[in-house]
All heavy atoms as a GROMACS GRO file, in nm:
protein
  549
    1MET      N    1   2.151  -6.902  -0.664
    1MET     CA    2   2.293  -6.935  -0.661
    1MET      C    3   2.307  -7.087  -0.657
    1MET      O    4   2.237  -7.155  -0.584
    1MET     CB    5   2.357  -6.871  -0.538
    1MET     CG    6   2.506  -6.889  -0.532
    1MET     SD    7   2.584  -6.804  -0.667
    1MET     CE    8   2.733  -6.752  -0.595
    2HIS      N    9   2.400  -7.138  -0.737
    2HIS     CA   10   2.424  -7.282  -0.742
    2HIS      C   11   2.512  -7.326  -0.625
    2HIS      O   12   2.593  -7.251  -0.574
    2HIS     CB   13   2.495  -7.320  -0.872
    2HIS     CG   14   2.413  -7.299  -0.994
    2HIS    ND1   15   2.300  -7.372  -1.021
    2HIS    CD2   16   2.427  -7.214  -1.097
    2HIS    CE1   17   2.249  -7.333  -1.135
    2HIS    NE2   18   2.324  -7.236  -1.184
    3SER      N   19   2.497  -7.451  -0.587
    3SER     CA   20   2.581  -7.506  -0.482
    3SER      C   21   2.720  -7.536  -0.538
    3SER      O   22   2.741  -7.539  -0.659
    3SER     CB   23   2.519  -7.636  -0.428
    3SER     OG   24   2.531  -7.738  -0.527
    4GLN      N   25   2.814  -7.560  -0.448
    4GLN     CA   26   2.950  -7.593  -0.489
    4GLN      C   27   2.951  -7.718  -0.577
    4GLN      O   28   3.019  -7.722  -0.679
    4GLN     CB   29   3.038  -7.614  -0.366
    4GLN     CG   30   3.182  -7.647  -0.402
    4GLN     CD   31   3.268  -7.666  -0.279
    4GLN    OE1   32   3.220  -7.661  -0.167
    4GLN    NE2   33   3.394  -7.688  -0.301
    5ALA      N   34   2.875  -7.818  -0.540
    5ALA     CA   35   2.871  -7.942  -0.618
    5ALA      C   36   2.814  -7.920  -0.757
    5ALA      O   37   2.863  -7.976  -0.855
    5ALA     CB   38   2.789  -8.047  -0.543
    6THR      N   39   2.713  -7.835  -0.768
    6THR     CA   40   2.653  -7.807  -0.897
    6THR      C   41   2.751  -7.734  -0.988
    6THR      O   42   2.767  -7.769  -1.105
    6THR     CB   43   2.525  -7.723  -0.880
    6THR    OG1   44   2.434  -7.792  -0.796
    6THR    CG2   45   2.459  -7.694  -1.014
    7ILE      N   46   2.816  -7.633  -0.936
    7ILE     CA   47   2.915  -7.559  -1.015
    7ILE      C   48   3.030  -7.650  -1.055
    7ILE      O   49   3.076  -7.649  -1.169
    7ILE     CB   50   2.964  -7.433  -0.941
    7ILE    CG1   51   2.849  -7.333  -0.936
    7ILE    CG2   52   3.086  -7.374  -1.008
    7ILE    CD1   53   2.879  -7.203  -0.872
    8PHE      N   54   3.074  -7.733  -0.964
    8PHE     CA   55   3.180  -7.830  -0.992
    8PHE      C   56   3.139  -7.918  -1.110
    8PHE      O   57   3.215  -7.937  -1.204
    8PHE     CB   58   3.207  -7.914  -0.868
    8PHE     CG   59   3.328  -8.000  -0.877
    8PHE    CD1   60   3.452  -7.950  -0.842
    8PHE    CD2   61   3.319  -8.132  -0.918
    8PHE    CE1   62   3.565  -8.030  -0.849
    8PHE    CE2   63   3.431  -8.213  -0.926
    8PHE     CZ   64   3.555  -8.161  -0.892
    9ALA      N   65   3.017  -7.967  -1.110
    9ALA     CA   66   2.968  -8.055  -1.217
    9ALA      C   67   2.954  -7.980  -1.349
    9ALA      O   68   2.986  -8.034  -1.455
    9ALA     CB   69   2.835  -8.117  -1.177
   10LEU      N   70   2.910  -7.855  -1.344
   10LEU     CA   71   2.893  -7.776  -1.466
   10LEU      C   72   3.025  -7.748  -1.536
   10LEU      O   73   3.034  -7.751  -1.657
   10LEU     CB   74   2.825  -7.643  -1.433
   10LEU     CG   75   2.677  -7.647  -1.396
   10LEU    CD1   76   2.633  -7.513  -1.341
   10LEU    CD2   77   2.594  -7.685  -1.517
   11VAL      N   78   3.126  -7.720  -1.459
   11VAL     CA   79   3.255  -7.680  -1.515
   11VAL      C   80   3.345  -7.799  -1.542
   11VAL      O   81   3.430  -7.794  -1.630
   11VAL     CB   82   3.325  -7.580  -1.418
   11VAL    CG1   83   3.460  -7.539  -1.470
   11VAL    CG2   84   3.238  -7.457  -1.398
   12ALA      N   85   3.327  -7.907  -1.472
   12ALA     CA   86   3.421  -8.019  -1.475
   12ALA      C   87   3.439  -8.084  -1.611
   12ALA      O   88   3.550  -8.112  -1.652
   12ALA     CB   89   3.378  -8.125  -1.374
   13SER      N   90   3.332  -8.111  -1.678
   13SER     CA   91   3.344  -8.184  -1.804
   13SER      C   92   3.390  -8.091  -1.914
   13SER      O   93   3.336  -7.982  -1.928
   13SER     CB   94   3.208  -8.243  -1.840
   13SER     OG   95   3.218  -8.319  -1.957
   14PRO      N   96   3.487  -8.123  -1.994
   14PRO     CA   97   3.570  -8.243  -2.002
   14PRO      C   98   3.701  -8.233  -1.924
   14PRO      O   99   3.786  -8.321  -1.932
   14PRO     CB  100   3.600  -8.253  -2.151
   14PRO     CG  101   3.615  -8.111  -2.192
   14PRO     CD  102   3.512  -8.036  -2.108
   15TRP      N  103   3.718  -8.128  -1.851
   15TRP     CA  104   3.848  -8.101  -1.788
   15TRP      C  105   3.884  -8.199  -1.679
   15TRP      O  106   4.001  -8.223  -1.653
   15TRP     CB  107   3.852  -7.957  -1.735
   15TRP     CG  108   3.800  -7.862  -1.837
   15TRP    CD1  109   3.688  -7.784  -1.827
   15TRP    CD2  110   3.852  -7.838  -1.968
   15TRP    NE1  111   3.669  -7.714  -1.943
   15TRP    CE2  112   3.768  -7.745  -2.031
   15TRP    CE3  113   3.962  -7.888  -2.038
   15TRP    CZ2  114   3.791  -7.701  -2.159
   15TRP    CZ3  115   3.984  -7.843  -2.167
   15TRP    CH2  116   3.900  -7.751  -2.226
   16GLU      N  117   3.785  -8.259  -1.615
   16GLU     CA  118   3.816  -8.351  -1.506
   16GLU      C  119   3.892  -8.474  -1.553
   16GLU      O  120   3.965  -8.535  -1.476
   16GLU     CB  121   3.690  -8.390  -1.430
   16GLU     CG  122   3.594  -8.475  -1.508
   16GLU     CD  123   3.469  -8.508  -1.428
   16GLU    OE1  124   3.476  -8.509  -1.305
   16GLU    OE2  125   3.365  -8.530  -1.490
   17LYS      N  126   3.877  -8.510  -1.680
   17LYS     CA  127   3.951  -8.625  -1.733
   17LYS      C  128   4.096  -8.588  -1.761
   17LYS      O  129   4.186  -8.669  -1.742
   17LYS     CB  130   3.885  -8.677  -1.860
   17LYS     CG  131   3.750  -8.738  -1.834
   17LYS     CD  132   3.684  -8.784  -1.961
   17LYS     CE  133   3.544  -8.835  -1.928
   17LYS     NZ  134   3.465  -8.857  -2.046
   18LEU      N  135   4.119  -8.465  -1.805
   18LEU     CA  136   4.255  -8.421  -1.836
   18LEU      C  137   4.332  -8.373  -1.713
   18LEU      O  138   4.453  -8.391  -1.704
   18LEU     CB  139   4.250  -8.307  -1.939
   18LEU     CG  140   4.188  -8.342  -2.073
   18LEU    CD1  141   4.169  -8.217  -2.157
   18LEU    CD2  142   4.276  -8.442  -2.145
   19LEU      N  143   4.261  -8.312  -1.623
   19LEU     CA  144   4.323  -8.255  -1.504
   19LEU      C  145   4.232  -8.282  -1.384
   19LEU      O  146   4.156  -8.197  -1.341
   19LEU     CB  147   4.342  -8.104  -1.523
   19LEU     CG  148   4.420  -8.028  -1.419
   19LEU    CD1  149   4.562  -8.083  -1.406
   19LEU    CD2  150   4.426  -7.881  -1.456
   20PRO      N  151   4.238  -8.404  -1.331
   20PRO     CA  152   4.146  -8.442  -1.224
   20PRO      C  153   4.164  -8.360  -1.096
   20PRO      O  154   4.274  -8.315  -1.064
   20PRO     CB  155   4.176  -8.589  -1.199
   20PRO     CG  156   4.297  -8.622  -1.274
   20PRO     CD  157   4.330  -8.510  -1.366
   21ASP      N  158   4.054  -8.344  -1.027
   21ASP     CA  159   4.054  -8.272  -0.900
   21ASP      C  160   4.157  -8.331  -0.803
   21ASP      O  161   4.228  -8.258  -0.735
   21ASP     CB  162   3.914  -8.276  -0.839
   21ASP     CG  163   3.905  -8.204  -0.707
   21ASP    OD1  164   3.953  -8.089  -0.700
   21ASP    OD2  165   3.853  -8.262  -0.611
   22SER      N  166   4.167  -8.463  -0.801
   22SER     CA  167   4.260  -8.528  -0.708
   22SER      C  168   4.405  -8.486  -0.735
   22SER      O  169   4.482  -8.467  -0.642
   22SER     CB  170   4.247  -8.680  -0.716
   22SER     OG  171   4.274  -8.725  -0.848
   23LEU      N  172   4.441  -8.470  -0.862
   23LEU     CA  173   4.576  -8.427  -0.897
   23LEU      C  174   4.601  -8.284  -0.850
   23LEU      O  175   4.705  -8.254  -0.791
   23LEU     CB  176   4.599  -8.438  -1.048
   23LEU     CG  177   4.734  -8.386  -1.098
   23LEU    CD1  178   4.850  -8.464  -1.037
   23LEU    CD2  179   4.738  -8.391  -1.250
   24VAL      N  180   4.506  -8.197  -0.875
   24VAL     CA  181   4.521  -8.058  -0.831
   24VAL      C  182   4.529  -8.051  -0.679
   24VAL      O  183   4.611  -7.976  -0.624
   24VAL     CB  184   4.406  -7.970  -0.885
   24VAL    CG1  185   4.415  -7.829  -0.830
   24VAL    CG2  186   4.409  -7.968  -1.037
   25GLN      N  187   4.449  -8.131  -0.610
   25GLN     CA  188   4.453  -8.133  -0.463
   25GLN      C  189   4.592  -8.176  -0.414
   25GLN      O  190   4.644  -8.120  -0.317
   25GLN     CB  191   4.345  -8.225  -0.407
   25GLN     CG  192   4.204  -8.177  -0.431
   25GLN     CD  193   4.174  -8.046  -0.364
   25GLN    OE1  194   4.234  -8.008  -0.264
   25GLN    NE2  195   4.081  -7.973  -0.421
   26LYS      N  196   4.650  -8.276  -0.478
   26LYS     CA  197   4.784  -8.323  -0.440
   26LYS      C  198   4.888  -8.213  -0.462
   26LYS      O  199   4.976  -8.193  -0.378
   26LYS     CB  200   4.823  -8.447  -0.520
   26LYS     CG  201   4.752  -8.572  -0.477
   26LYS     CD  202   4.794  -8.690  -0.563
   26LYS     CE  203   4.710  -8.812  -0.534
   26LYS     NZ  204   4.741  -8.924  -0.623
   27ILE      N  205   4.878  -8.144  -0.574
   27ILE     CA  206   4.973  -8.036  -0.604
   27ILE      C  207   4.959  -7.924  -0.501
   27ILE      O  208   5.059  -7.873  -0.449
   27ILE     CB  209   4.951  -7.983  -0.747
   27ILE    CG1  210   4.991  -8.090  -0.848
   27ILE    CG2  211   5.031  -7.854  -0.769
   27ILE    CD1  212   4.949  -8.060  -0.990
   28LEU      N  213   4.836  -7.886  -0.470
   28LEU     CA  214   4.814  -7.781  -0.371
   28LEU      C  215   4.870  -7.822  -0.234
   28LEU      O  216   4.933  -7.741  -0.165
   28LEU     CB  217   4.664  -7.749  -0.359
   28LEU     CG  218   4.601  -7.681  -0.480
   28LEU    CD1  219   4.450  -7.673  -0.463
   28LEU    CD2  220   4.660  -7.544  -0.504
   29ALA      N  221   4.847  -7.947  -0.196
   29ALA     CA  222   4.897  -7.996  -0.067
   29ALA      C  223   5.050  -7.998  -0.065
   29ALA      O  224   5.112  -7.958   0.034
   29ALA     CB  225   4.842  -8.136  -0.039
   30LYS      N  226   5.110  -8.045  -0.174
   30LYS     CA  227   5.256  -8.051  -0.180
   30LYS      C  228   5.318  -7.912  -0.170
   30LYS      O  229   5.423  -7.894  -0.109
   30LYS     CB  230   5.299  -8.118  -0.311
   30LYS     CG  231   5.448  -8.140  -0.321
   30LYS     CD  232   5.484  -8.218  -0.445
   30LYS     CE  233   5.635  -8.240  -0.447
   30LYS     NZ  234   5.675  -8.319  -0.563
   31GLN      N  235   5.253  -7.814  -0.230
   31GLN     CA  236   5.301  -7.676  -0.226
   31GLN      C  237   5.258  -7.603  -0.098
   31GLN      O  238   5.287  -7.486  -0.081
   31GLN     CB  239   5.253  -7.600  -0.350
   31GLN     CG  240   5.307  -7.653  -0.480
   31GLN     CD  241   5.458  -7.643  -0.487
   31GLN    OE1  242   5.518  -7.543  -0.451
   31GLN    NE2  243   5.522  -7.750  -0.534
   32LYS      N  244   5.184  -7.673  -0.013
   32LYS     CA  245   5.133  -7.617   0.113
   32LYS      C  246   5.046  -7.494   0.090
   32LYS      O  247   5.053  -7.395   0.162
   32LYS     CB  248   5.248  -7.587   0.210
   32LYS     CG  249   5.322  -7.712   0.249
   32LYS     CD  250   5.432  -7.684   0.348
   32LYS     CE  251   5.492  -7.818   0.385
   32LYS     NZ  252   5.630  -7.823   0.398
   33ILE      N  253   4.966  -7.502  -0.014
   33ILE     CA  254   4.873  -7.394  -0.047
   33ILE      C  255   4.739  -7.426   0.018
   33ILE      O  256   4.683  -7.533  -0.002
   33ILE     CB  257   4.857  -7.379  -0.200
   33ILE    CG1  258   4.992  -7.339  -0.260
   33ILE    CG2  259   4.748  -7.279  -0.233
   33ILE    CD1  260   4.995  -7.340  -0.410
   34THR      N  261   4.691  -7.334   0.097
   34THR     CA  262   4.562  -7.351   0.162
   34THR      C  263   4.463  -7.250   0.106
   34THR      O  264   4.503  -7.146   0.052
   34THR     CB  265   4.573  -7.334   0.314
   34THR    OG1  266   4.623  -7.204   0.342
   34THR    CG2  267   4.666  -7.438   0.375
   35TYR      N  268   4.337  -7.281   0.118
   35TYR     CA  269   4.232  -7.193   0.069
   35TYR      C  270   4.104  -7.224   0.144
   35TYR      O  271   4.090  -7.330   0.202
   35TYR     CB  272   4.212  -7.210  -0.083
   35TYR     CG  273   4.175  -7.350  -0.123
   35TYR    CD1  274   4.043  -7.389  -0.135
   35TYR    CD2  275   4.273  -7.447  -0.148
   35TYR    CE1  276   4.008  -7.518  -0.170
   35TYR    CE2  277   4.239  -7.576  -0.183
   35TYR     CZ  278   4.107  -7.611  -0.194
   35TYR     OH  279   4.073  -7.738  -0.229
   36TYR      N  280   4.014  -7.127   0.141
   36TYR     CA  281   3.884  -7.147   0.204
   36TYR      C  282   3.797  -7.231   0.112
   36TYR      O  283   3.802  -7.218  -0.009
   36TYR     CB  284   3.815  -7.012   0.229
   36TYR     CG  285   3.884  -6.928   0.333
   36TYR    CD1  286   3.959  -6.818   0.298
   36TYR    CD2  287   3.873  -6.961   0.467
   36TYR    CE1  288   4.022  -6.741   0.394
   36TYR    CE2  289   3.936  -6.886   0.565
   36TYR     CZ  290   4.010  -6.775   0.526
   36TYR     OH  291   4.072  -6.701   0.621
   37GLN      N  292   3.717  -7.319   0.172
   37GLN     CA  293   3.621  -7.395   0.093
   37GLN      C  294   3.506  -7.301   0.057
   37GLN      O  295   3.434  -7.254   0.143
   37GLN     CB  296   3.568  -7.514   0.174
   37GLN     CG  297   3.665  -7.628   0.185
   37GLN     CD  298   3.693  -7.694   0.050
   37GLN    OE1  299   3.607  -7.700  -0.037
   37GLN    NE2  300   3.812  -7.744   0.034
   38SER      N  301   3.496  -7.272  -0.069
   38SER     CA  302   3.389  -7.187  -0.119
   38SER      C  303   3.336  -7.247  -0.248
   38SER      O  304   3.383  -7.352  -0.292
   38SER     CB  305   3.439  -7.044  -0.142
   38SER     OG  306   3.534  -7.044  -0.247
   39VAL      N  307   3.242  -7.181  -0.309
   39VAL     CA  308   3.185  -7.231  -0.435
   39VAL      C  309   3.294  -7.237  -0.542
   39VAL      O  310   3.305  -7.333  -0.615
   39VAL     CB  311   3.068  -7.142  -0.480
   39VAL    CG1  312   3.019  -7.183  -0.617
   39VAL    CG2  313   2.955  -7.148  -0.378
   40TYR      N  314   3.377  -7.134  -0.548
   40TYR     CA  315   3.481  -7.126  -0.650
   40TYR      C  316   3.614  -7.175  -0.593
   40TYR      O  317   3.700  -7.098  -0.556
   40TYR     CB  318   3.493  -6.984  -0.705
   40TYR     CG  319   3.364  -6.937  -0.767
   40TYR    CD1  320   3.282  -6.845  -0.702
   40TYR    CD2  321   3.321  -6.989  -0.889
   40TYR    CE1  322   3.163  -6.804  -0.759
   40TYR    CE2  323   3.202  -6.949  -0.946
   40TYR     CZ  324   3.124  -6.856  -0.880
   40TYR     OH  325   3.006  -6.817  -0.936
   41THR      N  326   3.626  -7.307  -0.587
   41THR     CA  327   3.750  -7.368  -0.538
   41THR      C  328   3.859  -7.349  -0.643
   41THR      O  329   3.831  -7.313  -0.758
   41THR     CB  330   3.730  -7.518  -0.513
   41THR    OG1  331   3.698  -7.580  -0.638
   41THR    CG2  332   3.620  -7.544  -0.411
   42PRO      N  333   3.984  -7.376  -0.608
   42PRO     CA  334   4.092  -7.362  -0.707
   42PRO      C  335   4.069  -7.446  -0.833
   42PRO      O  336   4.095  -7.399  -0.944
   42PRO     CB  337   4.216  -7.410  -0.631
   42PRO     CG  338   4.188  -7.375  -0.489
   42PRO     CD  339   4.040  -7.402  -0.474
   43ILE      N  340   4.018  -7.566  -0.819
   43ILE     CA  341   3.997  -7.650  -0.938
   43ILE      C  342   3.884  -7.595  -1.025
   43ILE      O  343   3.896  -7.594  -1.148
   43ILE     CB  344   3.974  -7.798  -0.901
   43ILE    CG1  345   3.980  -7.887  -1.026
   43ILE    CG2  346   3.844  -7.820  -0.829
   43ILE    CD1  347   4.112  -7.894  -1.093
   44VAL      N  348   3.778  -7.546  -0.965
   44VAL     CA  349   3.669  -7.486  -1.044
   44VAL      C  350   3.721  -7.363  -1.117
   44VAL      O  351   3.693  -7.343  -1.236
   44VAL     CB  352   3.548  -7.452  -0.954
   44VAL    CG1  353   3.447  -7.366  -1.028
   44VAL    CG2  354   3.482  -7.579  -0.903
   45THR      N  355   3.798  -7.281  -1.049
   45THR     CA  356   3.856  -7.162  -1.112
   45THR      C  357   3.949  -7.200  -1.226
   45THR      O  358   3.945  -7.139  -1.333
   45THR     CB  359   3.931  -7.078  -1.006
   45THR    OG1  360   3.841  -7.046  -0.900
   45THR    CG2  361   3.986  -6.951  -1.066
   46LEU      N  362   4.031  -7.300  -1.204
   46LEU     CA  363   4.124  -7.345  -1.308
   46LEU      C  364   4.049  -7.399  -1.428
   46LEU      O  365   4.080  -7.364  -1.543
   46LEU     CB  366   4.218  -7.452  -1.251
   46LEU     CG  367   4.321  -7.510  -1.347
   46LEU    CD1  368   4.414  -7.401  -1.401
   46LEU    CD2  369   4.401  -7.618  -1.277
   47TRP      N  370   3.950  -7.483  -1.406
   47TRP     CA  371   3.872  -7.538  -1.518
   47TRP      C  372   3.799  -7.427  -1.593
   47TRP      O  373   3.789  -7.430  -1.715
   47TRP     CB  374   3.773  -7.642  -1.469
   47TRP     CG  375   3.835  -7.774  -1.432
   47TRP    CD1  376   3.955  -7.823  -1.476
   47TRP    CD2  377   3.780  -7.872  -1.347
   47TRP    NE1  378   3.977  -7.947  -1.421
   47TRP    CE2  379   3.871  -7.980  -1.341
   47TRP    CE3  380   3.664  -7.880  -1.273
   47TRP    CZ2  381   3.849  -8.094  -1.266
   47TRP    CZ3  382   3.642  -7.994  -1.198
   47TRP    CH2  383   3.733  -8.100  -1.195
   48ALA      N  384   3.747  -7.329  -1.522
   48ALA     CA  385   3.679  -7.217  -1.588
   48ALA      C  386   3.777  -7.138  -1.673
   48ALA      O  387   3.744  -7.097  -1.785
   48ALA     CB  388   3.613  -7.126  -1.484
   49MET      N  389   3.897  -7.117  -1.622
   49MET     CA  390   3.999  -7.045  -1.698
   49MET      C  391   4.038  -7.123  -1.824
   49MET      O  392   4.050  -7.066  -1.933
   49MET     CB  393   4.123  -7.021  -1.611
   49MET     CG  394   4.228  -6.937  -1.680
   49MET     SD  395   4.374  -6.914  -1.578
   49MET     CE  396   4.450  -7.074  -1.596
   50ILE      N  397   4.054  -7.254  -1.811
   50ILE     CA  398   4.089  -7.336  -1.927
   50ILE      C  399   3.976  -7.331  -2.030
   50ILE      O  400   4.001  -7.316  -2.150
   50ILE     CB  401   4.119  -7.481  -1.884
   50ILE    CG1  402   4.249  -7.485  -1.804
   50ILE    CG2  403   4.129  -7.572  -2.006
   50ILE    CD1  404   4.276  -7.618  -1.735
   51SER      N  405   3.852  -7.341  -1.985
   51SER     CA  406   3.739  -7.336  -2.079
   51SER      C  407   3.732  -7.200  -2.147
   51SER      O  408   3.698  -7.190  -2.264
   51SER     CB  409   3.608  -7.369  -2.010
   51SER     OG  410   3.565  -7.264  -1.926
   52GLN      N  411   3.769  -7.095  -2.075
   52GLN     CA  412   3.770  -6.960  -2.133
   52GLN      C  413   3.874  -6.951  -2.244
   52GLN      O  414   3.849  -6.896  -2.350
   52GLN     CB  415   3.798  -6.857  -2.024
   52GLN     CG  416   3.802  -6.714  -2.074
   52GLN     CD  417   3.832  -6.615  -1.963
   52GLN    OE1  418   3.862  -6.652  -1.850
   52GLN    NE2  419   3.826  -6.488  -1.996
   53VAL      N  420   3.992  -7.008  -2.221
   53VAL     CA  421   4.100  -7.003  -2.319
   53VAL      C  422   4.061  -7.077  -2.447
   53VAL      O  423   4.087  -7.031  -2.557
   53VAL     CB  424   4.230  -7.062  -2.259
   53VAL    CG1  425   4.335  -7.084  -2.366
   53VAL    CG2  426   4.284  -6.971  -2.150
   54PHE      N  427   3.996  -7.192  -2.433
   54PHE     CA  428   3.963  -7.274  -2.549
   54PHE      C  429   3.830  -7.238  -2.614
   54PHE      O  430   3.796  -7.290  -2.721
   54PHE     CB  431   3.964  -7.422  -2.512
   54PHE     CG  432   4.103  -7.474  -2.492
   54PHE    CD1  433   4.146  -7.510  -2.366
   54PHE    CD2  434   4.191  -7.486  -2.598
   54PHE    CE1  435   4.275  -7.558  -2.346
   54PHE    CE2  436   4.320  -7.533  -2.580
   54PHE     CZ  437   4.362  -7.570  -2.454
   55SER      N  438   3.754  -7.150  -2.554
   55SER     CA  439   3.624  -7.110  -2.609
   55SER      C  440   3.642  -7.008  -2.721
   55SER      O  441   3.731  -6.923  -2.715
   55SER     CB  442   3.539  -7.050  -2.498
   55SER     OG  443   3.420  -6.997  -2.552
   56PRO      N  444   3.555  -7.012  -2.823
   56PRO     CA  445   3.561  -6.908  -2.926
   56PRO      C  446   3.535  -6.769  -2.867
   56PRO      O  447   3.594  -6.671  -2.911
   56PRO     CB  448   3.448  -6.946  -3.023
   56PRO     CG  449   3.423  -7.091  -2.999
   56PRO     CD  450   3.456  -7.115  -2.855
   57ASP      N  451   3.447  -6.760  -2.768
   57ASP     CA  452   3.422  -6.634  -2.698
   57ASP      C  453   3.506  -6.636  -2.571
   57ASP      O  454   3.471  -6.701  -2.474
   57ASP     CB  455   3.274  -6.621  -2.665
   57ASP     CG  456   3.242  -6.489  -2.596
   57ASP    OD1  457   3.335  -6.420  -2.550
   57ASP    OD2  458   3.123  -6.455  -2.587
   58LYS      N  459   3.614  -6.565  -2.571
   58LYS     CA  460   3.710  -6.569  -2.461
   58LYS      C  461   3.680  -6.471  -2.348
   58LYS      O  462   3.761  -6.451  -2.259
   58LYS     CB  463   3.851  -6.546  -2.514
   58LYS     CG  464   3.891  -6.654  -2.615
   58LYS     CD  465   4.034  -6.642  -2.653
   58LYS     CE  466   4.076  -6.742  -2.756
   58LYS     NZ  467   4.030  -6.876  -2.741
   59SER      N  468   3.562  -6.414  -2.349
   59SER     CA  469   3.530  -6.315  -2.248
   59SER      C  470   3.509  -6.378  -2.110
   59SER      O  471   3.465  -6.492  -2.099
   59SER     CB  472   3.405  -6.236  -2.288
   59SER     OG  473   3.292  -6.319  -2.281
   60LEU      N  474   3.540  -6.302  -2.009
   60LEU     CA  475   3.520  -6.347  -1.872
   60LEU      C  476   3.372  -6.367  -1.844
   60LEU      O  477   3.333  -6.463  -1.779
   60LEU     CB  478   3.579  -6.246  -1.774
   60LEU     CG  479   3.558  -6.274  -1.626
   60LEU    CD1  480   3.618  -6.408  -1.588
   60LEU    CD2  481   3.615  -6.162  -1.542
   61SER      N  482   3.290  -6.278  -1.898
   61SER     CA  483   3.146  -6.291  -1.871
   61SER      C  484   3.091  -6.422  -1.926
   61SER      O  485   3.006  -6.486  -1.862
   61SER     CB  486   3.070  -6.173  -1.931
   61SER     OG  487   3.085  -6.167  -2.072
   62GLN      N  488   3.140  -6.470  -2.040
   62GLN     CA  489   3.095  -6.598  -2.094
   62GLN      C  490   3.148  -6.715  -2.011
   62GLN      O  491   3.078  -6.814  -1.991
   62GLN     CB  492   3.137  -6.613  -2.240
   62GLN     CG  493   3.053  -6.532  -2.336
   62GLN     CD  494   2.907  -6.569  -2.327
   62GLN    OE1  495   2.870  -6.685  -2.331
   62GLN    NE2  496   2.821  -6.468  -2.317
   63ALA      N  497   3.270  -6.703  -1.961
   63ALA     CA  498   3.325  -6.809  -1.875
   63ALA      C  499   3.241  -6.822  -1.748
   63ALA      O  500   3.208  -6.932  -1.706
   63ALA     CB  501   3.470  -6.780  -1.840
   64VAL      N  502   3.206  -6.711  -1.689
   64VAL     CA  503   3.122  -6.712  -1.569
   64VAL      C  504   2.982  -6.764  -1.602
   64VAL      O  505   2.926  -6.844  -1.527
   64VAL     CB  506   3.115  -6.572  -1.506
   64VAL    CG1  507   3.013  -6.566  -1.392
   64VAL    CG2  508   3.253  -6.529  -1.457
   65LYS      N  509   2.930  -6.725  -1.718
   65LYS     CA  510   2.798  -6.774  -1.759
   65LYS      C  511   2.798  -6.925  -1.776
   65LYS      O  512   2.704  -6.992  -1.737
   65LYS     CB  513   2.757  -6.705  -1.888
   65LYS     CG  514   2.617  -6.735  -1.931
   65LYS     CD  515   2.582  -6.655  -2.055
   65LYS     CE  516   2.440  -6.683  -2.098
   65LYS     NZ  517   2.404  -6.607  -2.219
   66ARG      N  518   2.906  -6.980  -1.835
   66ARG     CA  519   2.914  -7.126  -1.850
   66ARG      C  520   2.914  -7.195  -1.714
   66ARG      O  521   2.862  -7.305  -1.699
   66ARG     CB  522   3.042  -7.164  -1.927
   66ARG     CG  523   3.028  -7.154  -2.077
   66ARG     CD  524   3.148  -7.214  -2.148
   66ARG     NE  525   3.275  -7.149  -2.117
   66ARG     CZ  526   3.318  -7.038  -2.176
   66ARG    NH1  527   3.245  -6.977  -2.268
   66ARG    NH2  528   3.434  -6.986  -2.144
   67MET      N  529   2.970  -7.131  -1.615
   67MET     CA  530   2.975  -7.190  -1.481
   67MET      C  531   2.839  -7.187  -1.412
   67MET      O  532   2.816  -7.264  -1.320
   67MET     CB  533   3.076  -7.115  -1.393
   67MET     CG  534   3.218  -7.137  -1.435
   67MET     SD  535   3.337  -7.035  -1.348
   67MET     CE  536   3.294  -7.058  -1.179
   68SER      N  537   2.752  -7.100  -1.454
   68SER     CA  538   2.628  -7.083  -1.380
   68SER      C  539   2.504  -7.126  -1.457
   68SER      O  540   2.394  -7.105  -1.411
   68SER     CB  541   2.613  -6.936  -1.339
   68SER     OG  542   2.608  -6.855  -1.454
   69THR      N  543   2.522  -7.189  -1.574
   69THR     CA  544   2.404  -7.231  -1.650
   69THR      C  545   2.387  -7.381  -1.646
   69THR      O  546   2.472  -7.454  -1.611
   69THR     CB  547   2.413  -7.185  -1.797
   69THR    OG1  548   2.531  -7.237  -1.855
   69THR    CG2  549   2.408  -7.036  -1.807
   0.00000   0.00000   0.00000
């Protein structure tokens, strides 16, 4: 199993430039949304979903595979 930092790095590029973690954190704080710190944080989940939408293979299994390779 990959660490939170590793998964974050795997999924982040190129999404971190378009939708930085700091911006998502500010939005979550402003909306008073709390969550447990886990491997799949809201930003990692969001970036994975975006990569799934833009990928030729839109399957969930491929999105998860991209996060773990």
